PyMOL commands that place a pseudoatom at each C-alpha (Angstrom):
pseudoatom trace, name=CA, resn=MET, resi=1, chain=A, elem=C, hetatm=0, pos=[173.091, 130.330, 150.208]
pseudoatom trace, name=CA, resn=GLY, resi=2, chain=A, elem=C, hetatm=0, pos=[174.896, 133.108, 152.037]
pseudoatom trace, name=CA, resn=PHE, resi=3, chain=A, elem=C, hetatm=0, pos=[175.970, 136.365, 150.486]
pseudoatom trace, name=CA, resn=ASP, resi=4, chain=A, elem=C, hetatm=0, pos=[179.654, 135.403, 150.721]
pseudoatom trace, name=CA, resn=LYS, resi=5, chain=A, elem=C, hetatm=0, pos=[179.019, 132.260, 148.693]
pseudoatom trace, name=CA, resn=ILE, resi=6, chain=A, elem=C, hetatm=0, pos=[177.009, 134.207, 146.116]
pseudoatom trace, name=CA, resn=GLU, resi=7, chain=A, elem=C, hetatm=0, pos=[179.804, 136.762, 145.834]
pseudoatom trace, name=CA, resn=VAL, resi=8, chain=A, elem=C, hetatm=0, pos=[182.377, 133.991, 145.296]
pseudoatom trace, name=CA, resn=LEU, resi=9, chain=A, elem=C, hetatm=0, pos=[180.141, 132.282, 142.728]
pseudoatom trace, name=CA, resn=THR, resi=10, chain=A, elem=C, hetatm=0, pos=[179.620, 135.565, 140.897]
pseudoatom trace, name=CA, resn=ARG, resi=11, chain=A, elem=C, hetatm=0, pos=[183.358, 136.262, 140.850]
pseudoatom trace, name=CA, resn=LYS, resi=12, chain=A, elem=C, hetatm=0, pos=[184.129, 132.737, 139.607]
pseudoatom trace, name=CA, resn=THR, resi=13, chain=A, elem=C, hetatm=0, pos=[181.448, 133.022, 136.935]
pseudoatom trace, name=CA, resn=ARG, resi=14, chain=A, elem=C, hetatm=0, pos=[182.883, 136.306, 135.656]
pseudoatom trace, name=CA, resn=GLN, resi=15, chain=A, elem=C, hetatm=0, pos=[186.379, 134.789, 135.531]
pseudoatom trace, name=CA, resn=ARG, resi=16, chain=A, elem=C, hetatm=0, pos=[185.096, 131.709, 133.708]
pseudoatom trace, name=CA, resn=HIS, resi=17, chain=A, elem=C, hetatm=0, pos=[183.208, 133.860, 131.173]
pseudoatom trace, name=CA, resn=LYS, resi=18, chain=A, elem=C, hetatm=0, pos=[186.399, 135.742, 130.346]
pseudoatom trace, name=CA, resn=GLN, resi=19, chain=A, elem=C, hetatm=0, pos=[188.247, 132.454, 129.821]
pseudoatom trace, name=CA, resn=GLU, resi=20, chain=A, elem=C, hetatm=0, pos=[185.450, 130.928, 127.731]
pseudoatom trace, name=CA, resn=GLU, resi=21, chain=A, elem=C, hetatm=0, pos=[184.935, 133.814, 125.312]
pseudoatom trace, name=CA, resn=ASN, resi=22, chain=A, elem=C, hetatm=0, pos=[187.221, 132.366, 122.643]
pseudoatom trace, name=CA, resn=MET, resi=23, chain=A, elem=C, hetatm=0, pos=[186.607, 128.653, 123.227]
pseudoatom trace, name=CA, resn=ASN, resi=24, chain=A, elem=C, hetatm=0, pos=[184.324, 126.209, 121.451]
pseudoatom trace, name=CA, resn=ILE, resi=25, chain=A, elem=C, hetatm=0, pos=[182.123, 123.644, 123.201]
pseudoatom trace, name=CA, resn=HIS, resi=26, chain=A, elem=C, hetatm=0, pos=[184.793, 120.932, 123.045]
pseudoatom trace, name=CA, resn=GLN, resi=27, chain=A, elem=C, hetatm=0, pos=[187.184, 123.106, 125.043]
pseudoatom trace, name=CA, resn=LEU, resi=28, chain=A, elem=C, hetatm=0, pos=[184.700, 124.270, 127.679]
pseudoatom trace, name=CA, resn=THR, resi=29, chain=A, elem=C, hetatm=0, pos=[184.834, 122.770, 131.135]
pseudoatom trace, name=CA, resn=ASN, resi=30, chain=A, elem=C, hetatm=0, pos=[182.485, 122.848, 134.078]
pseudoatom trace, name=CA, resn=PRO, resi=31, chain=A, elem=C, hetatm=0, pos=[184.416, 123.808, 137.241]
pseudoatom trace, name=CA, resn=ASP, resi=32, chain=A, elem=C, hetatm=0, pos=[182.111, 121.588, 139.294]
pseudoatom trace, name=CA, resn=SER, resi=33, chain=A, elem=C, hetatm=0, pos=[182.745, 118.534, 137.118]
pseudoatom trace, name=CA, resn=PRO, resi=34, chain=A, elem=C, hetatm=0, pos=[185.912, 116.714, 136.066]
pseudoatom trace, name=CA, resn=LEU, resi=35, chain=A, elem=C, hetatm=0, pos=[184.411, 116.234, 132.570]
pseudoatom trace, name=CA, resn=PRO, resi=36, chain=A, elem=C, hetatm=0, pos=[184.576, 118.734, 129.709]
pseudoatom trace, name=CA, resn=ILE, resi=37, chain=A, elem=C, hetatm=0, pos=[181.138, 120.078, 128.765]
pseudoatom trace, name=CA, resn=ALA, resi=38, chain=A, elem=C, hetatm=0, pos=[181.130, 118.125, 125.484]
pseudoatom trace, name=CA, resn=ASP, resi=39, chain=A, elem=C, hetatm=0, pos=[181.649, 114.889, 127.457]
pseudoatom trace, name=CA, resn=GLU, resi=40, chain=A, elem=C, hetatm=0, pos=[178.853, 115.834, 129.858]
pseudoatom trace, name=CA, resn=LEU, resi=41, chain=A, elem=C, hetatm=0, pos=[176.586, 116.468, 126.879]
pseudoatom trace, name=CA, resn=THR, resi=42, chain=A, elem=C, hetatm=0, pos=[177.499, 113.111, 125.338]
pseudoatom trace, name=CA, resn=PHE, resi=43, chain=A, elem=C, hetatm=0, pos=[176.861, 111.370, 128.665]
pseudoatom trace, name=CA, resn=LEU, resi=44, chain=A, elem=C, hetatm=0, pos=[173.438, 113.004, 128.988]
pseudoatom trace, name=CA, resn=LYS, resi=45, chain=A, elem=C, hetatm=0, pos=[172.519, 112.094, 125.400]
pseudoatom trace, name=CA, resn=GLN, resi=46, chain=A, elem=C, hetatm=0, pos=[173.492, 108.469, 125.946]
pseudoatom trace, name=CA, resn=GLN, resi=47, chain=A, elem=C, hetatm=0, pos=[171.788, 108.093, 129.311]
pseudoatom trace, name=CA, resn=THR, resi=48, chain=A, elem=C, hetatm=0, pos=[168.546, 109.939, 128.555]
pseudoatom trace, name=CA, resn=GLY, resi=49, chain=A, elem=C, hetatm=0, pos=[168.073, 109.229, 124.879]
pseudoatom trace, name=CA, resn=GLN, resi=50, chain=A, elem=C, hetatm=0, pos=[167.322, 112.908, 124.316]
pseudoatom trace, name=CA, resn=ASP, resi=51, chain=A, elem=C, hetatm=0, pos=[168.834, 114.816, 121.461]
pseudoatom trace, name=CA, resn=GLU, resi=52, chain=A, elem=C, hetatm=0, pos=[171.466, 117.477, 121.989]
pseudoatom trace, name=CA, resn=ALA, resi=53, chain=A, elem=C, hetatm=0, pos=[169.097, 120.383, 121.352]
pseudoatom trace, name=CA, resn=ALA, resi=54, chain=A, elem=C, hetatm=0, pos=[166.610, 119.220, 124.000]
pseudoatom trace, name=CA, resn=ILE, resi=55, chain=A, elem=C, hetatm=0, pos=[169.398, 118.801, 126.542]
pseudoatom trace, name=CA, resn=LEU, resi=56, chain=A, elem=C, hetatm=0, pos=[170.844, 122.229, 125.771]
pseudoatom trace, name=CA, resn=VAL, resi=57, chain=A, elem=C, hetatm=0, pos=[167.412, 123.878, 126.041]
pseudoatom trace, name=CA, resn=ARG, resi=58, chain=A, elem=C, hetatm=0, pos=[166.871, 122.226, 129.427]
pseudoatom trace, name=CA, resn=ALA, resi=59, chain=A, elem=C, hetatm=0, pos=[170.377, 123.221, 130.557]
pseudoatom trace, name=CA, resn=LEU, resi=60, chain=A, elem=C, hetatm=0, pos=[169.701, 126.809, 129.513]
pseudoatom trace, name=CA, resn=HIS, resi=61, chain=A, elem=C, hetatm=0, pos=[166.442, 126.900, 131.480]
pseudoatom trace, name=CA, resn=VAL, resi=62, chain=A, elem=C, hetatm=0, pos=[168.047, 125.355, 134.565]
pseudoatom trace, name=CA, resn=GLY, resi=63, chain=A, elem=C, hetatm=0, pos=[171.042, 127.686, 134.330]
pseudoatom trace, name=CA, resn=LEU, resi=64, chain=A, elem=C, hetatm=0, pos=[168.930, 130.807, 133.876]
pseudoatom trace, name=CA, resn=ASP, resi=65, chain=A, elem=C, hetatm=0, pos=[166.735, 129.802, 136.804]
pseudoatom trace, name=CA, resn=LEU, resi=66, chain=A, elem=C, hetatm=0, pos=[169.812, 129.354, 138.982]
pseudoatom trace, name=CA, resn=LEU, resi=67, chain=A, elem=C, hetatm=0, pos=[171.285, 132.689, 137.897]
pseudoatom trace, name=CA, resn=CYS, resi=68, chain=A, elem=C, hetatm=0, pos=[167.990, 134.494, 138.561]
pseudoatom trace, name=CA, resn=ARG, resi=69, chain=A, elem=C, hetatm=0, pos=[167.686, 132.918, 142.001]
pseudoatom trace, name=CA, resn=GLN, resi=70, chain=A, elem=C, hetatm=0, pos=[171.286, 133.816, 142.885]
pseudoatom trace, name=CA, resn=LEU, resi=71, chain=A, elem=C, hetatm=0, pos=[170.773, 137.392, 141.731]
pseudoatom trace, name=CA, resn=ALA, resi=72, chain=A, elem=C, hetatm=0, pos=[167.467, 137.693, 143.601]
pseudoatom trace, name=CA, resn=GLU, resi=73, chain=A, elem=C, hetatm=0, pos=[169.181, 136.459, 146.776]
pseudoatom trace, name=CA, resn=GLN, resi=74, chain=A, elem=C, hetatm=0, pos=[172.001, 138.950, 146.382]
pseudoatom trace, name=CA, resn=LEU, resi=75, chain=A, elem=C, hetatm=0, pos=[169.658, 141.845, 145.647]
pseudoatom trace, name=CA, resn=PHE, resi=76, chain=A, elem=C, hetatm=0, pos=[167.513, 140.961, 148.661]
pseudoatom trace, name=CA, resn=ILE, resi=77, chain=A, elem=C, hetatm=0, pos=[170.577, 140.709, 150.907]
pseudoatom trace, name=CA, resn=ASP, resi=78, chain=A, elem=C, hetatm=0, pos=[171.851, 144.051, 149.582]
pseudoatom trace, name=CA, resn=GLY, resi=79, chain=A, elem=C, hetatm=0, pos=[168.472, 145.626, 150.308]
pseudoatom trace, name=CA, resn=SER, resi=80, chain=A, elem=C, hetatm=0, pos=[167.765, 146.601, 146.709]
pseudoatom trace, name=CA, resn=PHE, resi=81, chain=A, elem=C, hetatm=0, pos=[165.030, 143.972, 146.216]
pseudoatom trace, name=CA, resn=SER, resi=82, chain=A, elem=C, hetatm=0, pos=[161.848, 144.119, 148.279]
pseudoatom trace, name=CA, resn=ARG, resi=83, chain=A, elem=C, hetatm=0, pos=[160.868, 141.223, 150.498]
pseudoatom trace, name=CA, resn=ASP, resi=84, chain=A, elem=C, hetatm=0, pos=[157.669, 140.728, 148.481]
pseudoatom trace, name=CA, resn=LYS, resi=85, chain=A, elem=C, hetatm=0, pos=[159.559, 140.489, 145.191]
pseudoatom trace, name=CA, resn=ALA, resi=86, chain=A, elem=C, hetatm=0, pos=[162.116, 138.159, 146.762]
pseudoatom trace, name=CA, resn=VAL, resi=87, chain=A, elem=C, hetatm=0, pos=[159.346, 135.900, 148.080]
pseudoatom trace, name=CA, resn=ASP, resi=88, chain=A, elem=C, hetatm=0, pos=[157.835, 135.788, 144.583]
pseudoatom trace, name=CA, resn=VAL, resi=89, chain=A, elem=C, hetatm=0, pos=[161.145, 134.639, 143.098]
pseudoatom trace, name=CA, resn=LEU, resi=90, chain=A, elem=C, hetatm=0, pos=[162.632, 132.550, 145.909]
pseudoatom trace, name=CA, resn=GLY, resi=91, chain=A, elem=C, hetatm=0, pos=[159.699, 131.488, 148.048]
pseudoatom trace, name=CA, resn=ALA, resi=92, chain=A, elem=C, hetatm=0, pos=[158.896, 132.325, 151.655]
pseudoatom trace, name=CA, resn=ASP, resi=93, chain=A, elem=C, hetatm=0, pos=[160.982, 129.472, 153.090]
pseudoatom trace, name=CA, resn=ARG, resi=94, chain=A, elem=C, hetatm=0, pos=[164.182, 130.635, 151.377]
pseudoatom trace, name=CA, resn=ILE, resi=95, chain=A, elem=C, hetatm=0, pos=[163.596, 134.236, 152.464]
pseudoatom trace, name=CA, resn=SER, resi=96, chain=A, elem=C, hetatm=0, pos=[163.106, 133.044, 156.040]
pseudoatom trace, name=CA, resn=GLU, resi=97, chain=A, elem=C, hetatm=0, pos=[166.417, 131.158, 155.828]
pseudoatom trace, name=CA, resn=ILE, resi=98, chain=A, elem=C, hetatm=0, pos=[168.213, 134.256, 154.541]
pseudoatom trace, name=CA, resn=GLU, resi=99, chain=A, elem=C, hetatm=0, pos=[166.693, 136.476, 157.223]
pseudoatom trace, name=CA, resn=TYR, resi=100, chain=A, elem=C, hetatm=0, pos=[167.612, 133.964, 159.920]
pseudoatom trace, name=CA, resn=ALA, resi=101, chain=A, elem=C, hetatm=0, pos=[171.190, 133.813, 158.612]
pseudoatom trace, name=CA, resn=GLN, resi=102, chain=A, elem=C, hetatm=0, pos=[171.402, 137.619, 158.574]
pseudoatom trace, name=CA, resn=LYS, resi=103, chain=A, elem=C, hetatm=0, pos=[170.140, 137.879, 162.166]
pseudoatom trace, name=CA, resn=THR, resi=104, chain=A, elem=C, hetatm=0, pos=[172.491, 135.137, 163.321]
pseudoatom trace, name=CA, resn=LEU, resi=105, chain=A, elem=C, hetatm=0, pos=[175.463, 136.750, 161.590]
pseudoatom trace, name=CA, resn=THR, resi=106, chain=A, elem=C, hetatm=0, pos=[174.627, 140.142, 163.095]
pseudoatom trace, name=CA, resn=LYS, resi=107, chain=A, elem=C, hetatm=0, pos=[174.330, 138.567, 166.543]
pseudoatom trace, name=CA, resn=ASP, resi=108, chain=A, elem=C, hetatm=0, pos=[177.629, 136.687, 166.138]
pseudoatom trace, name=CA, resn=ILE, resi=109, chain=A, elem=C, hetatm=0, pos=[179.433, 139.848, 165.051]
pseudoatom trace, name=CA, resn=ALA, resi=110, chain=A, elem=C, hetatm=0, pos=[178.022, 141.794, 168.001]
pseudoatom trace, name=CA, resn=GLN, resi=111, chain=A, elem=C, hetatm=0, pos=[179.130, 139.063, 170.399]
pseudoatom trace, name=CA, resn=GLY, resi=112, chain=A, elem=C, hetatm=0, pos=[182.561, 138.977, 168.796]
pseudoatom trace, name=CA, resn=LEU, resi=113, chain=A, elem=C, hetatm=0, pos=[182.978, 142.716, 169.206]
pseudoatom trace, name=CA, resn=GLU, resi=114, chain=A, elem=C, hetatm=0, pos=[182.129, 142.442, 172.899]
pseudoatom trace, name=CA, resn=LEU, resi=115, chain=A, elem=C, hetatm=0, pos=[185.047, 140.080, 173.568]
for i in range(1, 115): cmd.bond("trace and resi %d" % i, "trace and resi %d" % (i + 1))
show_as sticks, trace
zoom trace
Protein backbone atom coordinates (compact mmCIF):
# COMPACT_ATOMS: atom_id res chain seq x y z
CA MET A 1 0.00 0.00 0.00
CA GLY A 2 1.51 3.31 -1.04
CA PHE A 3 1.82 6.33 1.20
CA ASP A 4 -0.81 8.23 -0.80
CA LYS A 5 -3.34 5.47 -0.19
CA ILE A 6 -2.48 5.35 3.51
CA GLU A 7 -2.89 9.12 3.75
CA VAL A 8 -6.31 8.93 2.06
CA LEU A 9 -7.36 6.05 4.32
CA THR A 10 -6.23 7.95 7.40
CA ARG A 11 -8.12 11.06 6.31
CA LYS A 12 -11.27 9.05 5.57
CA THR A 13 -11.00 7.27 8.92
CA ARG A 14 -10.73 10.57 10.80
CA GLN A 15 -13.77 11.93 8.94
CA ARG A 16 -15.76 8.77 9.65
CA HIS A 17 -14.83 8.88 13.36
CA LYS A 18 -16.16 12.43 13.62
CA GLN A 19 -19.43 11.36 11.98
CA GLU A 20 -19.77 8.23 14.13
CA GLU A 21 -19.19 9.83 17.52
CA ASN A 22 -22.89 10.30 18.26
CA MET A 23 -24.29 7.25 16.46
CA ASN A 24 -25.29 3.84 17.77
CA ILE A 25 -24.42 0.54 16.09
CA HIS A 26 -27.65 0.47 14.07
CA GLN A 27 -26.75 3.77 12.42
CA LEU A 28 -23.11 2.96 11.68
CA THR A 29 -22.09 2.12 8.14
CA ASN A 30 -18.97 0.64 6.64
CA PRO A 31 -17.82 2.80 3.69
CA ASP A 32 -16.52 -0.32 1.95
CA SER A 33 -19.85 -2.13 2.23
CA PRO A 34 -23.39 -1.25 1.14
CA LEU A 35 -24.72 -2.78 4.39
CA PRO A 36 -25.01 -0.99 7.74
CA ILE A 37 -22.71 -2.48 10.38
CA ALA A 38 -25.65 -4.00 12.28
CA ASP A 39 -26.68 -5.87 9.10
CA GLU A 40 -23.11 -7.06 8.57
CA LEU A 41 -23.06 -8.31 12.16
CA THR A 42 -26.37 -10.12 11.68
CA PHE A 43 -25.10 -11.68 8.45
CA LEU A 44 -21.93 -12.91 10.16
CA LYS A 45 -23.90 -14.34 13.10
CA GLN A 46 -26.23 -16.22 10.76
CA GLN A 47 -23.52 -17.55 8.48
CA THR A 48 -20.94 -18.53 11.10
CA GLY A 49 -23.13 -19.51 14.02
CA GLN A 50 -20.91 -17.44 16.30
CA ASP A 51 -22.35 -15.13 18.88
CA GLU A 52 -22.15 -11.37 18.56
CA ALA A 53 -19.43 -10.98 21.20
CA ALA A 54 -17.10 -13.45 19.47
CA ILE A 55 -17.59 -11.70 16.14
CA LEU A 56 -16.96 -8.28 17.65
CA VAL A 57 -13.80 -9.50 19.42
CA ARG A 58 -12.51 -10.92 16.14
CA ALA A 59 -13.43 -7.71 14.29
CA LEU A 60 -11.58 -5.67 16.91
CA HIS A 61 -8.45 -7.82 16.56
CA VAL A 62 -8.56 -7.67 12.76
CA GLY A 63 -9.19 -3.92 12.79
CA LEU A 64 -6.40 -3.20 15.27
CA ASP A 65 -4.00 -5.34 13.26
CA LEU A 66 -4.88 -3.42 10.11
CA LEU A 67 -4.50 -0.05 11.84
CA CYS A 68 -1.12 -1.05 13.29
CA ARG A 69 0.11 -2.26 9.91
CA GLN A 70 -1.06 0.94 8.19
CA LEU A 71 0.62 3.08 10.83
CA ALA A 72 3.84 1.05 10.66
CA GLU A 73 3.89 1.49 6.87
CA GLN A 74 3.37 5.23 7.17
CA LEU A 75 6.01 5.62 9.87
CA PHE A 76 8.50 3.60 7.83
CA ILE A 77 7.77 5.66 4.71
CA ASP A 78 8.14 8.88 6.71
CA GLY A 79 11.48 7.66 8.05
CA SER A 80 10.43 7.72 11.70
CA PHE A 81 10.32 3.92 12.05
CA SER A 82 13.49 1.87 11.61
CA ARG A 83 13.70 -0.80 8.94
CA ASP A 84 14.22 -3.47 11.61
CA LYS A 85 11.09 -2.44 13.51
CA ALA A 86 9.11 -2.25 10.27
CA VAL A 87 10.25 -5.75 9.29
CA ASP A 88 9.13 -7.02 12.71
CA VAL A 89 5.65 -5.57 12.20
CA LEU A 90 5.15 -5.91 8.44
CA GLY A 91 7.53 -8.64 7.34
CA ALA A 92 10.52 -8.47 5.02
CA ASP A 93 8.45 -8.99 1.85
CA ARG A 94 6.21 -5.98 2.54
CA ILE A 95 9.21 -3.79 3.37
CA SER A 96 10.85 -4.84 0.10
CA GLU A 97 7.66 -3.87 -1.77
CA ILE A 98 7.60 -0.46 -0.09
CA GLU A 99 11.28 0.16 -0.80
CA TYR A 100 10.83 -0.88 -4.43
CA ALA A 101 7.84 1.47 -4.77
CA GLN A 102 9.84 4.33 -3.23
CA LYS A 103 12.77 3.76 -5.61
CA THR A 104 10.45 3.50 -8.60
CA LEU A 105 8.59 6.67 -7.62
CA THR A 106 11.86 8.56 -7.13
CA LYS A 107 13.09 7.36 -10.53
CA ASP A 108 9.81 8.31 -12.23
CA ILE A 109 9.89 11.79 -10.69
CA ALA A 110 13.50 12.30 -11.78
CA GLN A 111 12.64 11.22 -15.32
CA GLY A 112 9.62 13.50 -15.34
CA LEU A 113 11.70 16.47 -14.27
CA GLU A 114 14.14 15.82 -17.12
CA LEU A 115 11.42 16.21 -19.76
